[in-house]
C-alpha positions, 0 to 999 in steps of 0.5 A: 490461492487460499493456501498461498495466502495463508502461507504468506500471511503466516510468514509475516507474523512468524517473523518480526516483519508483520509486527514491526510494520503494524507497530511502527504505524500504530506508534506514529498514529498514537504520537500524533493523536496524543498531540491532538488530544493535548491541543484539545481540538478534534478538527485536527484529527484529519491532519493526523491522517494527512500527515500519516499518509506519507509514513504509510507509503514508506512502510509498503516497501518493507511489506512487499520486499520479500513477497517474491524475492524469498522464494527465489533466494531460498530456491523454493520458487521452482517447487511453487511454480511446478505445483498444481496451481496457476501463477495468477493464484500464486501472485494474488495470494501473495498480493492479498497477504501484503494488502491484509497487513497494510489494511490491518494497520490502517484499520487499527489506526481508527481505534483512537478516533472511535474512542474519542467519538464517545466524548466528542464529534470527530469529522468521520466523513473525512476520516473514512475518506482518508482511510479508504483513500489510503487503503486504495492508494496503498493497494495500488502501491503494494501491487507495484511493490510485488511486481518490483519484488519479482524482478530481483532476488535482493530484498534490499533492491526490491525495497529501494525500487518500491521506495523510489516509485512511492516517492516519485508518485507522491511528488510527481504533481509538484514536478509538473507544476514547475513545467509548462509542457502541455504533454507532460502535464497531460501525462502526469494528470493521467497517471496521478495517484495524488489527484485521485487520492485527494478526492477521498480526503474531502469525504467524497467517495469517487467511483472513478478513482476507485476504479483507477486504483483497482485497475492499477492493482489488476495490471500489476498483478497481471504483469507479475503473473506474466513474469512468473509465467516466463520463469516457469517456462524457462 
């Protein structure tokens, strides 16, 4: 798994993809931090992370779109599948490489808050809550994106599919609020990412929400591994 992880992480930064994803997120964070500093109110820092959440989710399809499609497109997947390494290790290495890029960008985005803390008192409880929530939510979305990437050889289709799922998960709660169907409400409440993410934004660490997001990651890593396993036997 370590070799796959290093190979995938290196591929992100041997091409512009990794740099562009990190740079775009940091540029947006910088823009919003500039606005907050112009206003002169540290109370608005939590607004930055709330606003940036949507942008962070929109970057994920770009990070994951090539995770599984490249090997299929370049015909290197057969060599990878016949190598003495389990499919679970292959998928986990690719997933962790994508997650590393996302976590790197999210962690670097904390630096302005650290700088501000030298001469002010930013709301660190909320900031860390937003950070943990974004990383966990993002990890779950990345596992979904990697799975979608395994279903096609087109990076564009993989990116669009992941983007559609990301938007659907962000706004499905709004859809539930305009219906009175109890079953639909129950289903949405069970799969809702937003409800579990919002707990973190209040500066509260939720074990149940953490377990939920980790479970989503495990399920989609497993499904991706089964997808690769079926291709190995075919």
